[in-house]
N, C-alpha and C positions, 0 to 999 in steps of 0.2 A: 210730546202729549198733544192730542188734538181734540177739538170740541166740535162736533158735527151739528151745526145749527142752520136751520133755513131762515131766509129773510136777511135784511140789512142791519147792520149795526149802526148805532148813533155816533160811535166813536169814529175817530180818524183811521184811514186805511194805512196799513203799514206796507203792504206789497200788493201789486197787481200781476197776475200770472196769466198769459195767454196760452190756452191749450186748443189744438185743433182735432176735430174728428174727421177721419178719412176712411175710405173704404167704398165698396160697390154699393149701388142703390139698392134699397130694400133690406139691408142687412140689420137695421135697427138703430142707426146712429142717432136720429132725432128723438126716439124713444129713450135711449140711454140719457140723452141730455135732459129731456123732460123729467125723468126720474131723478136725476142728480140735482138739477136745479130746482125744481118744484115738487119733487116726490109725487109726480103724476104719471099716469099711463093712459093712453087713448087707444081704443080699439078701431077708431076711425081714422087713423093716421094717414096723412097724404104726403106724397113725395115733396121733398125739399125743393124750392125753386130758388136758384142762385145761392146766396149765403145768408145765414142768420147767426145770431149769437145771443146767449144769455149768460147772466152772472150769478154767482152764489158767494156770499161773504161768509167766512168761517174763521175759526181760530186754530192756528197751528203753533204749539209751544208758546201760548199766551201772546202771539202776534195776530194781528187782524189781516187776513188775506182775502183779496177779492180775486176769485177764479173767474176768468173771462173765457167761456167755452164756445168755440166756433164750430158751426156745422154747415156742410156744404153738400150740394147735390152730387150724387155719385155718377150721373151720366156724363158721357163724353162731351156733349154740347156745352158743358158749363166749365170746361177745361181753361177757358180764357182767363178765369179769375184765379188761376193757380198761384202765381207769384205774389199777388197782393194777399191772398188767403193765408199763405205760409209766413209772410213777412212778420218778424217780431215774435214768432211762436217759440215758446221755451218747453213746451210739452205737447205730445201727440198720442191719441187713441187710435190704433190702427184696427178697425173692426171688420170681422167677417161673420157670415151666418154659418154656424156649425152644422146646419141641415142642408147646406148648398156648397157642394165641393168646389164649384167653380169660383165662388167668392173667396175661398181660401187660396185657390190657385192664383188668383189676382193679387194677393197680398204682396208678393215680391215686387210687382210693378208699382203699387202704391208706395212701398217703402223706398224704391229707387227714386221715385218722384219727390217724396218728402225729403230725402237726403240731398237731392240735387238743388232744392230750393231753401231749405231751412238750415239753421246753424248745425254744425256736426255734433255739438254736444246736447242736442235736444233730447229730453227724457221721452222714451216711446214705450207704450204698453200695447202689446198685442191682445186683442179682446175677441174671444169666441163668444158671440152672443146667441141667445135663444136656447140656453141650457134646458129650459122647461120642456123642450121638444126632444127629450132624450131618445125616444124610440125612433125618431127620424134622423138620428145623427148620421152625418155623412163624412165628418172630419174627426178621425181618432184624436183623443187628447195627446196622445204621444207625438203624433205628427206635428201638431202645433207647438208642443214643448221643445222639440228638436229644432223646429225653425227659429223659435225664440232664442234658444241657446246658441244657435249658429250665428244669429244677427245681433246678439247682446241686447235682447229686448226683455222687458218685463212681460209676464204672461198671465191671463186669468180668463176663466169662462164665466159668463154673466147671463143673467135673465132680467131684461128690463120690466117683463110682465110681473114676475114674482119678486123683483128688487133684489135678486140674489147677486151678491158681489159688485153691485154697481158702486155703491159708496165706497167699498174697499179699493176698487180699481182706480177711481179718480183720486181718492186720498193717497194712494201709493204714488201716483205720479206727482201730486202736488207736494207731498211731503218730501219726495226726492229732490224736487226743485228747490224746496226751502232749505234742505240739508246742504246742497251745493253752496247756498249763500251763507248759512249760519255756521257751519261746521268748519271754519277756517281759522288760521291765526291771522289777526287783524294787524296790519302794519300801516299806520296812519302817517301822512306826510301833509302838514298844514301849509297851504299855499295862499296867503293873503290876496296876491294879485289875481287869483282865479275865482274869488269870491266863495270859496268853500274849502272842504277838506277832501283831498284825494286819498283814497285808500286802496291797497292791494290785498286781495284775499287769496291765500295760498294754503294748501294743506291736503291730506289724504281724503279721499272720498269713500263714504261707506259703501260696501259692496251690496248689490241688489240681490234679491232672492232667486232670480233666474239667470241674470247675466253677470259677467265680470265687469268691473268698472273700466271705462275707457281712459285714455290718456288724460290726465288731470289738467283742466284748463286754468289759465290766469284769469281772474275776474276783475273788472274795473268798476269802481264805484266812485260817485260823486256825491258828497253830502253837503248840505247847505249849512251855514252858520246860522240861518234863520229858520223859517218854517219850511221844512223840506219833505213832508209826506204828502201823498204816498210815493213809495219808490216803485217805479214801473219797471219791471224786469223784462228785458227783451233781448232778442239776438239781432245783431246788425250785420248784413252781408257786406262783403268787401271783394273787389276784383283781384286783390292781392292774396289774401288768405282769410279763411273764415275765423272771426274773432270768437272769443268765449262770451257768455252772457255779459251783458253790461247793465247798469242801472243809471236811471235818469231821475234826478230829484228836482222838485220845484223850489224856487226861491223868490224872494221879493226883488223887484226890479228898482233900480235907482232912477232918478228923475230923467237922466240922459237916455237910459234904455226905454223908459215909458214914452219919451218924445219920438224915438226911432220905432216904437212898436215892436221891439224885439220880444221873442218868446220869453216867458218867465221861467227859464230853466238854467241851472247852472252850467258852467263850461264843461264840456264832456271830452275827454281824451279816450282813444280806444287803444287797448293793450292786447296785442296779438300773441298767439302761441309761438 
């Protein structure tokens, strides 16, 4: 169950999810972000320069989740930011303009780039934007559905102008990320020497409406004995093998750690597929 609210909650954040927007320039990525984050739409929208991000705090199954949505320019001259942009993303919105066939033809290239830089278990939604311009349609819905099915993606057509399916598209991705975390059998192993509780999450993943589920990842979690929220859900690249999503939780530092100015994070071990 989710509660779609705008603005920030005064309560403590349970999870932080990073989601990236990718696709050609002028397909409406920034407008989708503005509609979802602030429920706004501007007819005077300008091209994004570099990278921007906005946040929205919401409730999913009574948990407080901060969605951190990143938007980048679609032009080639900004490709230098690629690695940093994708780092840590657990969700992606792959956007094309349904009135411009070329933007859909470039989707495969964007997807290849995403998968070469992001974690292999990232949740991806293919978004056909500008559905309000139906008379100018250049991309048949069936073409997009077939591509999404073939690549195991979620798919939805949206209109940032009319706010059609924008909320649903983002919430589908965020809820799927949350399900990866919550719909597991929790096996906890208390390790006093690590300053926290290390837990492994395993279990079947719920099937998506468009794609069949990928190979189930092993998830690693570090929980603090003390104050450990928010849980920052991220994906960490590795030269050996791509890991599953990992969780980093904040804890109090002891005096020795404070003297060394160590980060206030629990010890983290990575568990690979």
